[in-house]
C-alpha positions as CSV (number, residue, x, y, z in Angstrom):
1,M,-0.1,0.1,0.3
2,M,1.5,3.2,-0.9
3,N,2.1,6.0,2.1
4,E,-0.5,8.5,1.3
5,E,-2.3,11.3,3.3
6,P,-5.4,9.9,3.8
7,L,-7.5,13.3,4.7
8,G,-9.1,14.9,2.1
9,D,-9.2,18.5,4.4
10,S,-5.1,18.6,3.7
11,A,-6.0,18.6,-0.1
12,V,-8.3,22.2,0.3
13,S,-6.7,23.3,3.2
14,S,-4.6,25.9,0.7
15,S,-7.4,27.2,-1.1
16,S,-9.5,27.8,2.3
17,S,-6.6,29.5,3.6
18,S,-6.3,31.7,0.5
19,S,-9.9,33.1,0.7
20,A,-10.1,33.8,4.4
21,T,-9.3,37.4,4.2
22,S,-11.9,37.6,1.1
23,K,-14.7,35.9,3.5
24,Q,-14.6,38.0,6.3
25,Q,-15.9,40.9,4.1
26,L,-18.8,39.4,2.8
27,P,-22.3,40.2,3.5
28,P,-23.8,37.7,6.4
29,A,-25.7,36.1,4.2
30,I,-23.4,35.4,1.6
31,E,-21.4,34.6,4.1
32,R,-23.7,31.8,5.6
33,V,-24.0,30.3,2.2
34,Y,-20.4,29.9,1.5
35,V,-19.7,28.5,4.8
36,I,-22.5,26.0,4.2
37,A,-21.3,25.0,0.7
38,S,-17.6,24.7,2.0
39,R,-18.7,22.0,4.8
40,R,-20.7,20.3,2.3
41,L,-17.5,20.1,0.0
42,Q,-15.7,19.2,3.2
43,K,-17.8,16.3,4.0
44,T,-18.1,14.7,0.8
45,L,-14.1,15.0,0.3
46,D,-13.9,13.4,3.4
47,D,-16.4,10.8,2.4
48,L,-14.6,10.1,-0.9
49,T,-11.3,9.5,0.6
50,P,-11.1,5.9,0.9
51,H,-12.5,5.1,-2.0
52,L,-9.9,5.2,-4.6
53,H,-11.3,3.5,-7.5
54,V,-14.8,5.4,-7.0
55,R,-12.6,8.5,-7.3
56,W,-11.2,8.1,-10.5
57,I,-13.8,6.4,-12.5
58,G,-15.7,9.4,-11.3
59,T,-12.8,11.3,-13.3
60,A,-12.6,9.7,-16.0
61,A,-16.3,10.3,-17.1
62,V,-15.8,13.6,-16.5
63,M,-12.7,13.6,-18.8
64,S,-14.9,11.8,-21.5
65,L,-17.5,14.5,-21.3
66,Y,-15.1,17.1,-22.0
67,F,-13.6,15.4,-24.7
68,L,-17.0,14.6,-26.1
69,R,-17.8,18.5,-25.6
70,I,-14.3,19.3,-27.7
71,Y,-15.3,17.0,-30.3
72,Y,-18.7,18.5,-30.8
73,I,-17.8,22.2,-30.8
74,Q,-14.4,21.6,-32.5
75,G,-12.6,24.3,-30.5
76,F,-10.9,25.4,-27.6
77,H,-7.7,23.5,-28.6
78,I,-5.7,26.0,-26.2
79,I,-7.2,25.0,-23.4
80,T,-7.1,21.5,-23.7
81,Y,-3.2,21.5,-24.3
82,A,-2.9,23.9,-21.0
83,L,-5.0,21.0,-19.2
84,G,-2.6,18.6,-20.6
85,I,0.4,20.3,-19.7
86,Y,-0.8,21.2,-16.1
87,M,-1.9,17.2,-15.6
88,L,1.8,16.4,-16.4
89,N,3.4,18.4,-14.1
90,L,1.2,17.0,-11.6
91,F,1.6,13.3,-12.6
92,I,5.5,14.2,-12.5
93,A,5.2,15.1,-8.8
94,F,2.9,12.6,-8.3
95,L,6.2,10.1,-9.8
96,T,8.5,12.2,-7.4
97,P,9.5,11.5,-3.8
98,Q,9.1,13.9,-1.4
99,I,13.2,14.2,-0.6
100,D,15.0,14.1,-3.8
101,P,18.0,11.9,-3.7
102,A,19.3,14.5,-5.6
103,L,18.8,17.5,-3.5
104,A,19.6,15.4,-0.5
105,N,23.0,14.6,-1.4
106,L,24.1,17.8,-2.6
107,D,22.2,19.8,0.4
108,G,23.7,16.8,3.0
109,A,20.0,16.5,3.8
110,E,20.0,13.1,4.4
111,D,19.1,13.3,8.3
112,D,16.8,15.6,7.8
113,G,13.5,12.9,6.7
114,P,13.3,9.4,5.4
115,T,15.1,8.4,2.2
116,L,15.0,6.0,-0.7
117,P,16.7,2.6,0.5
118,T,19.7,2.1,-1.9
119,S,20.1,-1.9,-1.3
120,K,18.2,-4.6,-0.5
121,D,19.3,-5.3,2.8
122,E,18.3,-1.8,4.1
123,E,15.4,-1.2,6.3
124,F,12.7,-1.1,4.5
125,R,10.9,2.2,3.4
126,P,7.5,3.4,2.3
127,F,7.2,5.6,-1.0
128,I,6.6,9.1,0.0
129,R,5.5,11.2,-2.5
130,R,5.8,15.0,-3.1
131,L,2.3,15.2,-4.4
132,P,0.2,12.4,-2.7
133,E,-2.4,10.4,-4.5
134,F,-5.3,12.4,-3.3
135,K,-4.3,15.9,-3.8
136,F,-3.0,14.4,-7.1
137,W,-6.9,13.5,-7.7
138,Y,-8.2,16.6,-6.6
139,A,-6.5,19.0,-8.9
140,V,-7.0,16.8,-11.9
141,T,-10.4,16.7,-11.5
142,R,-10.5,20.6,-10.1
143,A,-8.6,21.6,-13.5
144,I,-11.1,19.2,-15.7
145,L,-13.7,20.9,-14.1
146,L,-12.7,24.2,-14.8
147,A,-11.6,23.2,-18.3
148,I,-15.2,22.4,-19.2
149,L,-16.4,25.5,-17.5
150,C,-13.8,27.7,-20.1
151,T,-15.3,26.0,-23.2
152,F,-18.5,28.3,-22.3
153,F,-16.7,31.3,-23.0
154,G,-16.0,32.1,-26.8
155,F,-13.3,34.6,-26.1
156,M,-11.0,31.7,-24.8
157,D,-11.2,29.8,-28.2
158,I,-7.9,31.1,-29.4
159,P,-7.6,30.0,-33.4
160,V,-4.5,27.5,-33.4
161,F,-3.1,25.1,-35.7
162,W,-3.9,22.3,-33.4
163,P,-1.8,19.1,-35.5
164,I,1.2,21.4,-34.0
165,L,0.3,21.4,-30.2
166,V,-0.8,17.5,-30.2
167,L,2.9,17.3,-31.4
168,Y,4.4,19.3,-29.2
169,F,3.1,17.6,-26.4
170,I,3.8,14.2,-27.5
171,I,7.2,15.4,-27.7
172,L,7.3,16.7,-24.5
173,F,6.1,14.2,-22.8
174,G,8.6,11.9,-23.8
175,V,11.2,14.0,-23.3
176,T,9.5,14.7,-19.3
177,M,8.9,10.5,-19.0
178,K,12.2,9.8,-20.5
179,R,14.2,12.5,-17.8
180,Q,11.6,11.3,-14.9
181,I,12.5,7.1,-15.7
182,R,16.7,7.9,-16.0
183,H,16.0,9.8,-12.5
184,M,14.3,6.2,-11.3
185,I,17.0,4.1,-12.5
186,K,20.1,6.2,-11.1
187,Y,18.8,6.6,-7.8
188,R,17.1,2.9,-8.1
189,Y,13.3,3.7,-6.4
190,L,10.0,2.8,-7.8
191,P,7.1,5.0,-7.1
192,F,5.2,2.7,-5.4
193,S,5.2,0.8,-2.2
194,H,3.6,-3.2,-2.2
195,G,4.7,-3.6,1.7
196,K,8.0,-5.2,3.3
197,R,9.5,-7.9,1.6
198,T,8.5,-11.2,3.8
199,Y,10.6,-14.5,3.6
200,K,9.2,-18.2,3.8
201,G,11.0,-20.4,6.0
202,K,11.7,-23.7,5.5
203,D,9.0,-26.5,5.4
204,E,8.7,-28.5,8.2
205,P,8.6,-32.2,7.5
206,A,5.3,-33.9,7.8
207,K,4.4,-36.2,10.9
208,H,2.6,-39.5,10.5
C-alpha cells in the first residue's frame, strides 16, 4: 500500500486559507451560504477519500465528457493543451519522492527525513510522494471541471493549428518521462510501495 495522506481536508486547506480574508468581508447572508457550501464540499471529500477506484472512475467520466464537448464544438484546443501540460506536471510530482535524492546529496540533508533505500539489505521505507494521491486526484478533477467551464466562453477559443500542439505535447511528454525514468534508475526507486518484503521459512517435515 502507498503511504499517502488520507484526509481530504489537506487537499483544500490551501484554497480555504487563501480565501479566508475575502470571506470575512462578505455580507452575513452570503458568508453563511459560503460556510454551508464549504462544509458540504469538505464532507463530500472526506467521504470520498477512502474510495480510490470510485474517485478515479468519476474523474475518467468527467474527462470523457470534456473530450466529447471538444469534439462536438471543434474548438478550444489551446484550453486542452494547457490542461494536458498541467496534468503532466501533476503526474511528474506524483511520481517524484518527497525528498529528491539528488537534492539530498547536494545539500547533505540525508538526516532531515526518510530517504530511499539503495540496496536490498536496507530497512524497508515506504515511498512518500511529493504530491500525494488524493491531492493529485483533487487537482486533476478540479482542472478538468475548470476546463469544461472555460469552453462556455467564446473569447477563450483562440484559433490555433491543433496538430502542432498535439505534436509538441507528445514530444514534451516523451522527453519528460524519459528524464523521470532515468531519475528512477539512477537512484534505484519505484514510485510504489507494496509492503515490506517477507521471507518464507523452510517447510517442516510432515508428521505421521
